C-alpha angles and dihedrals in degrees: 000000000000091000091055094047089051093049093050091049092047090051092044093050091053092056093045092047092048089048094051092046096048096043086059093050102042110120130219108262090202126226112295135173116264111276116260093194115132089230112044107179122195116197104206130185142063137298094327088063097038098047129198114232130229092016101051140348142246118218090232101089093047089048092046090055092049090052091049090051087048092057095236125161104227146135130210109222135190138113094251128083131172132219096236118134112243126184120240108255127204087344094306130113115228117267099233102185121122147126102241114141116190111233097006118148121211088261092057092045089052091050092050101037099088092051093045093051089052090051097045107029132238116317125219092202129025125198104206105196130202097342110206096005097126092040087062093046091051093045091240124164112290092206090053090051089054091048092050094047092055092044089052089054090047091054093047089050092048088051092051120005091198096052119133113218122197111196124193133234086216125241114248128248120243116310090243094053095049099101124185090263094047093045093052091051090045096050094046091050091051091057097041095050087070091053090047091053092049096044096044097047113106135186089270104026125058123202109198129187122225117195110226094164106064109086093008113126143169095275087071096064130087091197134350094303115008133082127253119207092278091050095048088051089051093052092042091052092053091050092045094053089059098039092053088065101045108034119103124244 
């Protein structure tokens, strides 16, 4: 029991320390006109979206490169940016907008989503990352997490009735940190995400599940929970495979 308590505390500490560090290093994205791109993509979630270079990676840069290589017209939107250094790729500077908030729970994302949508404009596609991950790490109510995730989707669809939402079956933390409590939460969420997608899909708004768990392993993590470069590429590939079938030309 003491070992489990220590592991939960260690993983939770990593998330909170990253949250504190990144909140201090976010940069002002400035005030810009609403995007007119035919594919406005909103990366939404917590620290796995935000990233924390040089310590750990977001999938966003790797996905952006794949979309550039695919010849897609697109725009990552969001009121948040980070101060990581990203190399110019194929003559283009990285599109650094997102709505990743380190350490945020589903309840905090729900509380902020209306304001973020006003600031960033309406997305055509939302990449909903690691739903409920921080709820699990903070031992919050599973039922509340499910309710919050559904409410977030409701708000996204109210904002744009035609939005496509890609929701993750989240990738696990390291094997050593997956305690009995975390594993139970994780396994139940993997099942319930399928029901969420089915129940929340409308005639105009698709909610699509992307499986980030199958094939994911400890070698893809920079610490107990965050991606290294290989892990970021793995996640980006899974997203790109779906986006390649739904984006508009």
